[in-house]
C-alpha positions as CSV (number, residue, x, y, z in Angstrom):
1,M,-72.9,-66.8,-80.4
2,E,-71.6,-63.3,-79.7
3,V,-70.9,-62.7,-83.4
4,I,-74.5,-63.8,-84.3
5,H,-75.9,-61.6,-81.5
6,T,-73.9,-58.6,-82.7
7,K,-74.8,-59.1,-86.4
8,M,-78.5,-60.1,-86.0
9,N,-79.7,-58.6,-82.8
10,A,-77.3,-55.9,-81.6
11,N,-80.0,-53.5,-80.3
12,Q,-81.5,-56.0,-77.8
13,S,-79.8,-57.4,-74.7
14,T,-80.9,-61.0,-75.3
15,L,-80.6,-63.3,-78.3
16,R,-83.4,-65.8,-78.7
17,L,-83.0,-68.8,-80.9
18,Y,-85.5,-71.4,-82.0
19,L,-84.3,-75.0,-82.2
20,E,-86.3,-78.0,-83.2
21,E,-85.1,-81.6,-83.3
22,I,-86.4,-83.7,-86.1
23,D,-87.2,-87.3,-85.9
24,M,-85.2,-89.6,-88.1
25,P,-87.7,-91.1,-90.6
26,I,-88.1,-94.9,-91.0
27,G,-85.2,-96.2,-93.1
28,G,-82.9,-93.4,-91.9
29,K,-83.3,-91.2,-94.9
30,L,-84.5,-87.6,-94.9
31,S,-86.8,-86.4,-97.6
32,S,-86.0,-83.4,-99.7
33,P,-85.5,-80.3,-97.6
34,S,-88.5,-78.4,-96.4
35,L,-88.9,-74.9,-95.2
36,M,-90.3,-74.2,-91.7
37,I,-92.6,-71.2,-91.7
38,F,-94.4,-69.6,-88.8
39,I,-98.0,-68.7,-89.2
40,K,-100.0,-65.8,-87.7
41,Y,-103.7,-65.0,-88.1
42,F,-105.2,-61.5,-88.1
43,D,-108.8,-61.0,-87.2
44,P,-110.0,-57.5,-88.2
45,K,-113.1,-57.9,-86.0
46,T,-111.1,-58.2,-82.8
47,Q,-108.0,-56.3,-84.1
48,M,-105.9,-59.2,-82.8
49,I,-103.0,-61.2,-84.2
50,E,-102.8,-64.9,-83.1
51,G,-99.8,-67.2,-83.5
52,C,-101.0,-70.4,-85.2
53,G,-97.8,-72.5,-85.0
54,K,-95.6,-73.6,-87.8
55,L,-95.8,-75.5,-91.1
56,Y,-93.3,-77.3,-93.2
57,V,-93.5,-76.6,-96.9
58,K,-91.6,-77.6,-100.0
59,R,-89.9,-74.7,-101.9
60,N,-91.5,-75.8,-105.2
61,R,-95.1,-75.9,-103.9
62,K,-97.5,-73.1,-104.6
63,V,-98.3,-70.7,-101.8
64,R,-102.0,-71.5,-102.3
65,D,-101.4,-75.1,-101.3
66,I,-101.4,-74.1,-97.6
67,I,-104.8,-72.4,-97.7
68,P,-106.8,-75.6,-96.8
69,I,-104.3,-76.2,-93.9
70,L,-104.8,-72.6,-92.7
71,N,-108.6,-72.9,-92.9
72,A,-108.5,-76.2,-90.9
73,K,-106.2,-74.6,-88.3
74,K,-108.9,-71.9,-87.7
75,G,-111.9,-74.2,-88.1
76,F,-113.1,-72.3,-91.2
77,P,-115.0,-74.0,-94.0
78,S,-112.5,-75.4,-96.5
79,N,-113.6,-73.0,-99.3
80,T,-113.0,-69.9,-97.2
81,T,-111.0,-67.4,-99.3
82,L,-107.9,-66.1,-97.5
83,K,-105.4,-63.3,-98.1
84,L,-101.8,-64.2,-97.3
85,F,-99.0,-61.8,-96.4
86,E,-95.3,-62.1,-95.7
87,E,-94.1,-60.4,-92.5
88,L,-90.6,-59.2,-93.5
89,K,-90.3,-57.4,-90.2
90,P,-92.9,-56.0,-87.8
91,S,-93.3,-52.8,-89.7
92,V,-93.1,-54.3,-93.2
93,I,-95.8,-56.6,-94.5
94,K,-96.4,-57.4,-98.1
95,A,-99.3,-59.3,-99.8
96,M,-98.3,-62.6,-101.3
97,T,-99.2,-64.0,-104.7
98,T,-100.8,-67.4,-104.0
99,R,-100.1,-68.6,-107.6
100,A,-96.3,-68.3,-107.0
101,T,-94.2,-71.0,-105.4
102,F,-92.5,-70.5,-102.0
103,Q,-89.2,-70.2,-103.9
104,Q,-90.6,-67.6,-106.3
105,S,-92.0,-65.7,-103.3
106,E,-88.5,-65.8,-101.7
107,I,-89.8,-67.6,-98.6
108,Q,-86.9,-68.9,-96.4
109,D,-86.6,-71.0,-93.3
110,G,-88.2,-69.2,-90.3
111,D,-90.1,-66.6,-92.3
112,I,-93.5,-65.5,-91.1
113,I,-96.7,-65.8,-93.2
114,C,-99.8,-64.0,-91.9
115,F,-103.3,-64.6,-93.1
116,Q,-106.8,-63.3,-92.7
117,K,-110.2,-63.9,-94.3
118,E,-110.8,-62.0,-97.4
119,I,-113.3,-59.2,-96.7
120,S,-115.5,-57.2,-99.0
121,D,-115.0,-53.5,-99.8
122,R,-118.1,-52.8,-97.7
123,E,-116.6,-54.6,-94.7
124,A,-113.3,-52.8,-95.1
125,A,-115.2,-49.4,-95.2
126,E,-117.0,-50.3,-92.0
127,Y,-113.8,-51.1,-90.2
128,K,-112.3,-47.8,-91.4
129,L,-115.3,-45.9,-90.1
130,Q,-114.5,-47.4,-86.7
131,A,-110.8,-46.4,-87.0
132,H,-110.0,-50.1,-87.2
133,A,-107.6,-51.8,-89.6
134,A,-109.2,-53.9,-92.4
135,T,-106.0,-55.7,-93.2
136,I,-102.9,-56.8,-91.4
137,I,-100.9,-54.3,-93.4
138,E,-103.1,-51.5,-92.0
139,F,-102.9,-53.0,-88.5
140,F,-99.1,-52.8,-88.5
141,E,-99.2,-49.3,-90.0
142,Q,-101.4,-48.2,-87.1
143,L,-99.0,-49.7,-84.6
144,V,-96.0,-47.9,-86.1
145,K,-97.9,-44.6,-86.0
146,K,-98.7,-45.0,-82.2
């Protein structure tokens, strides 16, 4: 554990791990491996980020396949257009291509995917007039500058 702490988290005094036990499926066989990804939602109206739990996805599935699940998690209509982002680290967020698979997007176990409703150019301009972030990328950029 000390080696892991030194290698992965040397600048903090505590090391936090996430462990989840899986239930053995009926018949005792595990299905093909899934990735566990954490989900966050950004609301530009409130300028808040909300943790939305985790999802298990298959590497070969398209990123867009989780959009109906994300809409359901937030209670949005199923046809709501979302923008998805990968949080590489708190100060580095990149937009995701929803046509790509999770494997093509280089998503790994424990990665964080952030999402928000797609907004119009007019809405984005209104947020900027109020000195608010229109996207989660802008939100994190503002945090880094503070």
